[in-house]
All heavy atoms as an XYZ file, in Angstrom:
633
protein
N     -16.549     11.493      3.964
C     -16.381     10.064      3.542
C     -17.598      9.326      3.407
O     -17.721      8.386      2.661
C     -15.464      9.530      4.811
C     -14.994      8.043      4.491
S     -13.897      8.037      3.035
C     -13.609      6.366      2.878
N     -18.553      9.657      4.380
C     -19.835      8.925      4.260
C     -20.525      9.181      3.048
O     -21.158      8.123      2.333
C     -20.729      9.315      5.418
C     -20.222      8.927      6.808
O     -19.481      7.892      6.819
O     -20.609      9.555      7.899
N     -20.473     10.357      2.505
C     -21.184     10.756      1.057
C     -20.495      9.916      0.070
O     -21.121      9.358     -0.752
C     -21.001     12.057      0.915
C     -21.656     12.670     -0.363
C     -23.299     12.302     -0.328
C     -21.417     14.103     -0.659
N     -19.103      9.709      0.042
C     -18.576      8.958     -0.933
C     -18.946      7.446     -0.892
O     -19.174      6.908     -1.958
C     -16.971      8.922     -0.739
C     -16.155      8.092     -1.524
C     -15.954      8.322     -2.865
C     -15.669      6.822     -1.076
C     -15.230      7.495     -3.751
C     -15.020      5.934     -1.806
C     -14.774      6.306     -3.245
N     -19.143      6.951      0.258
C     -19.467      5.488      0.365
C     -20.929      5.400     -0.156
O     -21.361      4.402     -0.896
C     -19.500      5.081      1.921
C     -17.943      4.898      2.283
C     -20.163      3.732      2.034
C     -17.746      4.663      3.668
N     -21.808      6.289      0.187
C     -23.164      6.295     -0.283
C     -23.286      6.370     -1.774
O     -23.890      5.556     -2.501
C     -24.110      7.478      0.283
C     -25.385      7.474     -0.308
C     -24.274      7.202      1.755
N     -22.368      7.188     -2.386
C     -22.476      7.428     -3.995
C     -21.817      6.202     -4.534
O     -22.345      5.697     -5.530
C     -21.623      8.717     -4.235
C     -22.383      9.937     -3.819
C     -21.384      8.692     -5.742
C     -21.653     11.262     -3.923
N     -20.788      5.700     -3.853
C     -20.170      4.418     -4.472
C     -21.120      3.324     -4.449
O     -21.209      2.442     -5.364
C     -18.932      4.138     -3.663
O     -18.299      2.934     -4.001
N     -21.870      3.169     -3.340
C     -22.877      1.993     -3.328
C     -23.870      2.225     -4.325
O     -24.497      1.295     -4.884
N     -24.329      3.438     -4.472
C     -25.341      3.725     -5.482
C     -24.859      3.446     -6.909
O     -25.546      2.804     -7.783
C     -25.749      5.248     -5.411
C     -26.831      5.702     -6.298
C     -28.247      5.184     -6.183
C     -26.593      6.374     -7.542
C     -29.259      5.505     -7.039
C     -27.585      6.765     -8.312
C     -28.970      6.318     -8.139
N     -23.747      3.740     -7.230
C     -23.061      3.504     -8.513
C     -22.949      1.892     -8.841
O     -23.310      1.492     -9.892
C     -21.683      4.165     -8.791
C     -20.881      3.726     -9.956
C     -21.810      5.645     -8.670
N     -22.554      1.205     -7.740
C     -22.401     -0.256     -7.765
C     -23.861     -0.866     -8.080
O     -24.015     -1.623     -8.906
C     -21.735     -0.816     -6.632
C     -21.836     -2.399     -6.546
C     -20.310     -0.487     -6.523
N     -24.825     -0.263     -7.258
C     -26.176     -0.794     -7.475
C     -26.699     -0.506     -8.862
O     -27.258     -1.427     -9.516
C     -27.155     -0.103     -6.490
C     -28.701     -0.568     -6.515
C     -28.798     -1.970     -6.192
C     -29.435      0.368     -5.602
N     -26.456      0.667     -9.453
C     -26.812      0.937    -10.848
C     -26.079     -0.022    -11.870
O     -26.657     -0.370    -12.886
C     -26.493      2.378    -11.155
C     -27.479      3.393    -10.501
C     -27.010      4.830    -10.943
C     -28.907      3.162    -10.966
N     -24.841     -0.287    -11.585
C     -24.113     -1.232    -12.540
C     -24.591     -2.648    -12.474
O     -24.403     -3.484    -13.394
C     -22.631     -1.097    -12.285
O     -22.327     -1.729    -11.127
N     -25.313     -2.902    -11.373
C     -25.845     -4.289    -11.204
C     -27.225     -4.445    -11.730
O     -27.894     -5.504    -11.913
C     -25.664     -4.835     -9.727
N     -27.858     -3.314    -11.918
C     -29.225     -3.335    -12.374
C     -29.525     -4.035    -13.604
O     -28.711     -3.909    -14.549
C     -29.745     -1.860    -12.496
C     -31.177     -1.512    -12.286
C     -32.099     -1.534    -13.250
C     -31.953     -1.448    -11.007
N     -33.422     -1.429    -12.737
C     -33.152     -1.343    -11.279
C     -31.459     -1.583     -9.781
C     -34.171     -1.109    -10.274
C     -32.380     -1.357     -8.712
C     -33.753     -1.238     -9.083
N     -30.504     -4.780    -13.631
C     -30.956     -5.620    -14.902
C     -29.841     -6.583    -15.199
O     -29.714     -6.921    -16.458
C     -31.288     -4.671    -16.005
C     -32.658     -3.960    -15.750
O     -33.463     -4.529    -14.994
O     -32.956     -2.923    -16.280
N     -29.113     -7.055    -14.387
C     -28.009     -8.050    -14.648
C     -28.197     -9.291    -13.736
O     -28.639     -9.208    -12.548
C     -26.617     -7.534    -14.454
C     -26.168     -6.657    -15.495
C     -24.666     -6.301    -15.259
N     -24.156     -5.338    -16.181
C     -22.941     -4.972    -16.274
N     -22.058     -5.515    -15.435
N     -22.516     -4.132    -17.112
N     -27.829    -10.346    -14.227
C     -27.834    -11.640    -13.393
C     -26.585    -11.509    -12.572
O     -25.568    -10.819    -12.896
C     -27.794    -12.922    -14.272
C     -29.133    -13.088    -14.989
C     -29.086    -14.280    -15.747
N     -30.286    -14.470    -16.463
C     -31.231    -15.513    -16.088
N     -30.903    -16.333    -15.147
N     -32.415    -15.570    -16.799
N     -26.610    -12.186    -11.322
C     -25.445    -12.018    -10.392
C     -24.181    -12.362    -11.051
O     -23.114    -11.850    -10.952
C     -25.893    -12.937     -9.272
C     -27.367    -12.976     -9.230
C     -27.814    -12.845    -10.728
N     -24.133    -13.584    -11.844
C     -23.025    -14.026    -12.591
C     -22.474    -13.035    -13.460
O     -21.250    -12.639    -13.545
C     -23.255    -15.308    -13.211
C     -22.095    -15.883    -13.934
C     -22.294    -17.226    -14.641
N     -21.475    -17.629    -15.508
C     -20.379    -18.466    -15.137
N     -20.226    -18.806    -13.778
N     -19.414    -18.891    -16.088
N     -23.252    -12.343    -14.335
C     -22.863    -11.337    -15.270
C     -22.238    -10.142    -14.543
O     -21.173     -9.565    -14.950
C     -23.918    -11.001    -16.052
N     -22.868     -9.791    -13.398
C     -22.347     -8.587    -12.606
C     -20.880     -8.998    -12.101
O     -20.003     -8.088    -12.221
C     -23.268     -8.363    -11.430
C     -22.770     -7.214    -10.472
C     -22.534     -5.939    -10.861
C     -22.377     -7.797     -9.219
C     -22.038     -4.989     -9.923
C     -21.792     -6.703     -8.275
C     -21.706     -5.419     -8.723
N     -20.842    -10.162    -11.486
C     -19.486    -10.550    -10.897
C     -18.478    -10.595    -11.921
O     -17.321    -10.142    -11.788
C     -19.540    -11.963    -10.172
C     -18.218    -12.433     -9.723
C     -20.479    -11.685     -8.923
N     -18.750    -11.222    -13.118
C     -17.716    -11.234    -14.287
C     -17.448     -9.917    -14.720
O     -16.164     -9.680    -14.970
C     -18.329    -12.069    -15.353
C     -17.549    -12.065    -16.556
C     -18.452    -13.654    -14.938
N     -18.262     -8.874    -14.750
C     -17.993     -7.702    -15.182
C     -17.026     -6.886    -14.226
O     -16.146     -6.135    -14.558
C     -19.160     -6.821    -15.576
O     -19.857     -6.535    -14.310
N     -17.301     -7.123    -12.916
C     -16.485     -6.583    -11.917
C     -15.082     -7.057    -11.918
O     -14.070     -6.335    -11.872
C     -17.110     -6.781    -10.549
C     -18.353     -6.189    -10.234
C     -18.303     -4.662    -10.058
N     -17.658     -4.382     -8.756
C     -17.495     -3.269     -8.337
N     -17.729     -2.160     -8.866
N     -16.859     -3.146     -7.084
N     -14.913     -8.406    -12.072
C     -13.554     -9.051    -12.178
C     -12.857     -8.521    -13.454
O     -11.644     -8.221    -13.409
C     -13.723    -10.674    -12.188
C     -14.190    -11.041    -10.858
C     -12.377    -11.235    -12.552
C     -14.465    -12.331    -10.660
N     -13.438     -8.480    -14.561
C     -12.780     -7.994    -15.761
C     -12.350     -6.544    -15.672
O     -11.300     -6.312    -16.159
C     -13.830     -8.248    -16.957
C     -13.251     -7.556    -18.226
C     -13.960     -9.773    -17.230
N     -13.134     -5.844    -14.939
C     -12.700     -4.391    -14.763
C     -11.676     -4.233    -13.720
O     -10.777     -3.473    -13.913
C     -14.041     -3.546    -14.498
C     -13.830     -2.203    -14.517
C     -15.050     -1.268    -14.475
N     -15.627     -1.343    -13.118
C     -16.894     -1.811    -13.033
N     -17.632     -2.188    -14.031
N     -17.468     -1.931    -11.914
N     -11.784     -4.923    -12.654
C     -10.795     -4.631    -11.501
C      -9.672     -5.520    -11.404
O      -8.617     -5.078    -10.972
C     -11.638     -4.838    -10.250
C     -12.801     -3.969    -10.020
C     -13.576     -4.308     -8.660
C     -12.369     -2.392     -9.979
N      -9.657     -6.828    -11.859
C      -8.448     -7.660    -11.817
C      -7.279     -7.063    -12.536
O      -6.188     -7.173    -11.888
C      -8.970     -9.040    -12.246
C      -7.965    -10.087    -11.900
C      -7.943    -10.581    -10.635
C      -7.231    -10.780    -12.803
C      -7.205    -11.645    -10.208
C      -6.456    -11.798    -12.545
C      -6.420    -12.292    -11.117
O      -5.668    -13.314    -10.677
N      -7.327     -6.589    -13.752
C      -6.053     -6.084    -14.311
C      -5.489     -4.951    -13.625
O      -4.296     -4.817    -13.438
C      -6.603     -5.603    -15.751
C      -7.859     -6.468    -16.031
C      -8.468     -6.634    -14.733
N      -6.381     -3.996    -13.126
C      -5.728     -2.846    -12.312
C      -5.010     -3.373    -10.956
O      -4.121     -2.732    -10.634
C      -6.919     -1.864    -11.986
N      -5.605     -4.387    -10.398
C      -5.091     -5.017     -9.231
C      -3.607     -5.488     -9.529
O      -2.712     -5.138     -8.735
C      -5.894     -6.087     -8.654
C      -5.283     -6.979     -7.655
C      -4.987     -6.509     -6.391
C      -4.833     -8.199     -8.067
C      -4.491     -7.293     -5.356
C      -4.102     -9.011     -6.848
C      -4.074     -8.583     -5.787
N      -3.546     -6.255    -10.688
C      -2.177     -6.859    -10.946
C      -1.218     -5.739    -11.428
O      -0.014     -5.787    -11.119
C      -2.319     -7.940    -11.928
C      -2.697     -9.141    -11.298
C      -3.931     -9.796    -11.429
C      -2.047     -9.866    -10.408
N      -4.039    -10.791    -10.598
C      -2.859    -10.929     -9.825
C      -0.766     -9.825     -9.717
C      -2.367    -12.020     -8.922
C      -0.411    -10.664     -8.803
C      -1.168    -11.795     -8.389
N      -1.653     -4.696    -11.927
C      -0.783     -3.541    -12.268
C      -0.299     -2.914    -11.104
O       0.890     -2.594    -10.976
C      -1.548     -2.543    -13.274
C      -1.721     -3.168    -14.604
C      -0.750     -1.181    -13.360
C      -2.599     -2.272    -15.519
N      -1.152     -2.654     -9.990
C      -0.774     -2.028     -8.774
C       0.235     -2.988     -8.073
O       1.212     -2.443     -7.525
C      -2.070     -1.767     -8.000
N      -0.012     -4.273     -8.128
C       0.845     -5.253     -7.358
C       2.314     -5.160     -8.091
O       3.357     -5.092     -7.349
C       0.364     -6.684     -7.413
C       1.492     -7.663     -7.035
C      -0.853     -6.727     -6.514
N       2.299     -5.092     -9.373
C       3.587     -5.161    -10.203
C       4.330     -3.786     -9.894
O       5.612     -3.892     -9.665
C       3.294     -5.172    -11.683
O       2.597     -6.467    -11.939
C       4.501     -5.183    -12.559
N       3.680     -2.711     -9.733
C       4.294     -1.342     -9.446
C       4.935     -1.418     -7.989
O       5.958     -0.987     -7.854
C       3.264     -0.236     -9.703
C       3.810      1.059     -9.100
C       3.073     -0.008    -11.090
N       4.162     -1.939     -7.087
C       4.613     -1.979     -5.715
C       5.898     -2.890     -5.582
O       6.732     -2.559     -4.726
C       3.420     -2.402     -4.880
C       3.998     -2.799     -3.366
C       2.448     -1.396     -4.638
N       5.802     -3.995     -6.374
C       6.889     -4.936     -6.335
C       8.279     -4.407     -7.080
O       9.366     -4.395     -6.560
C       6.542     -6.269     -6.742
C       7.827     -7.199     -6.887
C       5.633     -6.854     -5.776
N       7.955     -3.826     -8.159
C       9.070     -3.397     -9.200
C       9.712     -2.062     -8.687
O      10.999     -1.953     -8.736
C       8.566     -3.325    -10.616
C       9.587     -2.664    -11.506
C       8.230     -4.759    -11.072
N       8.961     -1.141     -8.273
C       9.513      0.110     -7.972
C      10.509      0.121     -6.887
O      11.620      0.640     -7.091
C       8.236      1.104     -7.605
C       7.498      1.494     -8.727
S       8.448      2.558     -9.894
C       8.558      4.101     -8.968
N      10.239     -0.406     -5.690
C      11.290     -0.448     -4.722
C      12.598     -1.233     -5.174
O      13.711     -0.911     -4.889
C      10.584     -1.115     -3.489
C       9.291     -0.975     -3.763
C       9.027     -0.964     -5.130
N      12.500     -2.219     -5.956
C      13.571     -3.016     -6.415
C      14.398     -2.236     -7.418
O      15.602     -2.521     -7.526
C      13.001     -4.251     -7.033
N      13.756     -1.230     -8.090
C      14.449     -0.570     -9.155
C      15.166      0.732     -8.555
O      15.884      1.392     -9.245
C      13.633     -0.219    -10.311
O      12.549      0.626     -9.841
N      14.775      1.094     -7.352
C      15.274      2.320     -6.753
C      16.547      2.136     -5.945
O      16.734      1.113     -5.466
C      14.169      2.863     -5.786
C      12.918      3.260     -6.481
S      11.689      3.853     -5.310
C      12.259      5.342     -4.905
N      17.560      3.122     -5.958
C      18.658      3.002     -5.225
C      18.346      2.920     -3.721
O      17.331      3.372     -3.336
C      19.480      4.235     -5.573
C      18.363      5.217     -6.007
C      17.390      4.381     -6.594
N      19.282      2.397     -3.065
C      19.085      2.426     -1.569
C      19.377      3.697     -0.752
O      20.301      3.805      0.062
C      20.005      1.211     -0.861
O      21.294      1.665     -1.282
C      19.536     -0.085     -1.465
N      18.661      4.665     -1.187
C      18.698      5.976     -0.597
C      17.419      6.447     -0.105
O      16.410      5.765     -0.430
C      19.271      6.964     -1.457
N      17.301      7.551      0.583
C      16.120      8.140      1.031
C      15.501      7.428      2.282
O      16.200      7.017      3.239
N      14.182      7.061      2.204
C      13.425      6.609      3.314
C      14.122      5.255      3.709
O      14.153      5.026      5.036
C      12.019      6.452      3.010
C      11.488      7.908      2.756
C      11.239      5.798      4.213
C      10.025      7.886      2.360
N      14.420      4.362      2.865
C      14.851      3.042      3.292
C      16.133      3.136      4.133
O      16.420      2.538      5.075
C      15.055      2.181      1.970
O      13.875      2.131      1.375
C      15.516      0.837      2.436
N      17.090      3.973      3.659
C      18.309      4.110      4.257
C      18.230      4.861      5.593
O      18.806      4.448      6.566
C      19.380      4.933      3.399
N      17.267      5.810      5.776
C      17.019      6.394      6.976
C      16.487      5.502      7.856
O      16.813      5.435      9.064
C      16.290      7.723      6.612
C      15.897      8.404      8.124
C      17.132      8.768      5.847
N      15.313      4.904      7.487
C      14.650      3.997      8.500
C      15.473      2.779      8.855
O      15.276      2.185     10.028
C      13.332      3.581      7.829
O      13.492      2.772      6.751
N      16.451      2.415      8.052
C      17.217      1.110      8.516
C      18.186      1.492      9.597
O      18.729      0.542     10.201
C      17.920      0.589      7.370
O      18.957      1.549      6.925
N      18.435      2.805      9.896
C      19.381      3.239     10.935
C      18.734      3.231     12.368
O      19.389      3.470     13.275
C      20.069      4.564     10.652
C      21.086      4.371      9.405
C      21.762      5.660      9.305
N      20.757      6.698      8.687
C      20.987      7.791      8.202
N      22.279      8.328      8.317
N      20.094      8.603      7.686
N      17.364      3.148     12.242
C      16.642      3.238     13.549
C      16.086      1.904     14.030
O      15.694      1.170     13.216
C      15.521      4.250     13.359
C      16.078      5.665     13.281
C      16.337      6.218     12.004
C      16.451      6.521     14.368
C      16.901      7.582     11.900
C      16.848      7.779     14.191
C      17.132      8.241     13.093
N      16.056      1.766     15.289
C      15.327      0.560     15.932
C      13.813      0.883     15.979
O      13.391      1.936     15.726
C      15.897      0.318     17.371
O      15.515      1.487     18.125
C      17.440      0.219     17.342
N      13.095     -0.185     16.305
C      11.598      0.053     16.409
C      11.389      1.086     17.489
O      10.226      1.658     17.452
C      11.180     -1.342     16.964
C      12.073     -2.230     16.395
C      13.468     -1.477     16.499
N      12.156      1.498     18.402
C      11.849      2.532     19.433
C      12.064      3.861     18.815
O      11.730      4.812     19.384
C      12.681      2.335     20.577
O      14.128      2.529     20.274
C      12.492      1.097     21.300
N      12.642      3.938     17.580
C      12.868      5.305     17.000
C      14.184      5.890     17.368
O      14.630      6.921     16.925
N      15.096      5.190     18.208
C      16.309      5.683     18.538
C      17.352      5.130     17.519
O      17.326      4.058     17.201
C      16.752      5.284     19.941
C      15.691      5.872     21.026
C      15.982      5.542     22.354
C      15.020      6.062     23.326
N      15.243      5.530     24.766
N      18.485      5.877     17.303
C      19.452      5.413     16.438
C      20.053      4.211     17.095
O      20.260      4.065     18.219
C      20.446      6.601     16.430
C      19.702      7.818     16.821
C      18.688      7.273     17.791
N      20.496      3.225     16.161
C      21.128      2.020     16.686
C      22.390      2.250     17.359
O      22.725      1.475     18.256
C      21.269      1.079     15.579
C      20.001      0.399     14.931
C      20.317     -0.372     13.904
N      18.954     -0.739     13.188
C      18.784     -1.833     12.539
N      19.820     -2.611     12.249
N      17.670     -2.049     12.048
N      23.271      3.252     16.950
C      24.550      3.381     17.424
C      24.447      4.294     18.809
O      25.497      4.678     19.261
C      25.529      3.999     16.532
C      24.908      5.427     16.001
O      23.889      5.825     16.441
N      25.724      6.029     15.257
N      23.343      4.553     19.209
C      23.117      5.263     20.602
C      23.768      4.634     21.707
O      24.371      5.198     22.532
C      21.730      5.711     20.804
C      21.507      6.620     21.966
C      20.242      6.965     22.323
O      19.193      6.421     21.668
N      19.759      7.819     23.317
N      23.663      3.285     21.746
C      24.250      2.471     22.812
C      25.849      2.713     22.876
O      26.270      2.704     24.031
C      23.804      1.092     22.596
C      24.180      0.244     23.896
C      23.721     -1.189     23.683
N      24.964     -2.011     23.709
C      25.169     -3.023     22.948
N      24.223     -3.402     22.164
N      26.243     -3.746     22.953
N      26.324      2.746     21.678
C      27.798      2.823     21.573
C      28.198      4.270     22.120
O      29.166      4.378     22.770
C      28.268      2.619     20.220
C      27.983      1.164     19.729
N      28.550      0.144     20.261
C      27.211      0.766     18.849
C      28.125     -0.968     19.805
N      27.200     -0.685     18.769
N      27.289      5.159     21.893
C      27.638      6.540     22.247
C      27.583      6.703     23.825
O      28.477      7.281     24.378
C      26.609      7.483     21.564
C      26.922      7.685     20.153
C      25.730      8.628     19.457
O      24.868      8.908     20.095
N      25.915      8.906     18.232
N      26.653      6.106     24.334
C      26.457      6.044     25.813
C      27.688      5.328     26.421
O      28.221      5.816     27.479
C      25.113      5.449     26.163
C      25.057      5.291     27.756
C      24.042      6.293     25.667
N      28.074      4.118     25.995
C      28.998      3.434     26.584
C      30.387      4.167     26.447
O      31.247      4.086     27.202
C      29.272      2.044     26.034
O      29.423      2.211     24.659
C      28.065      1.209     26.314
N      30.608      4.887     25.329
C      31.840      5.684     25.131
C      32.000      6.804     26.158
O      32.996      7.246     26.550
C      31.995      6.242     23.648
C      32.208      5.120     22.663
O      32.683      4.004     23.020
N      31.830      5.376     21.398
N      30.840      7.405     26.603
C      30.828      8.504     27.522
C      31.306      7.992     28.963
O      31.846      8.775     29.689
C      29.326      9.083     27.625
C      28.916      9.801     26.515
C      27.515     10.225     26.705
C      29.734     11.039     26.175
N      31.091      6.647     29.226
C      31.512      6.113     30.534
C      32.881      5.808     30.602
O      33.460      5.649     31.676
C      30.744      4.863     30.986
C      29.270      5.152     31.093
N      28.901      5.892     32.274
C      28.219      5.036     30.222
C      27.453      5.875     32.217
N      27.075      5.497     31.000
N      33.703      5.859     29.598
C      35.180      5.429     29.552
C      35.954      6.637     29.994
O      35.833      7.688     29.941
C      35.599      5.180     28.130
C      35.080      3.673     27.841
C      35.701      3.371     26.522
C      35.190      2.057     26.204
N      35.710      1.469     24.922
């Protein structure tokens, strides 16, 4: 991971070389901003277009403790 950060910093430095700060910032925004909005759109549209099966349905049956919600009912039924 450290090597990736070093290489990434080196690449960013090379892309800023011989540019004014404003030109560098504009080029970064033009390159990164559209990809950001595409990613946001995918994250918002994909779950909305999927059926309510799979992970969402499974996780909605559990409480934050990880125990099934109907476990309390099972325990009270055992005492009857």
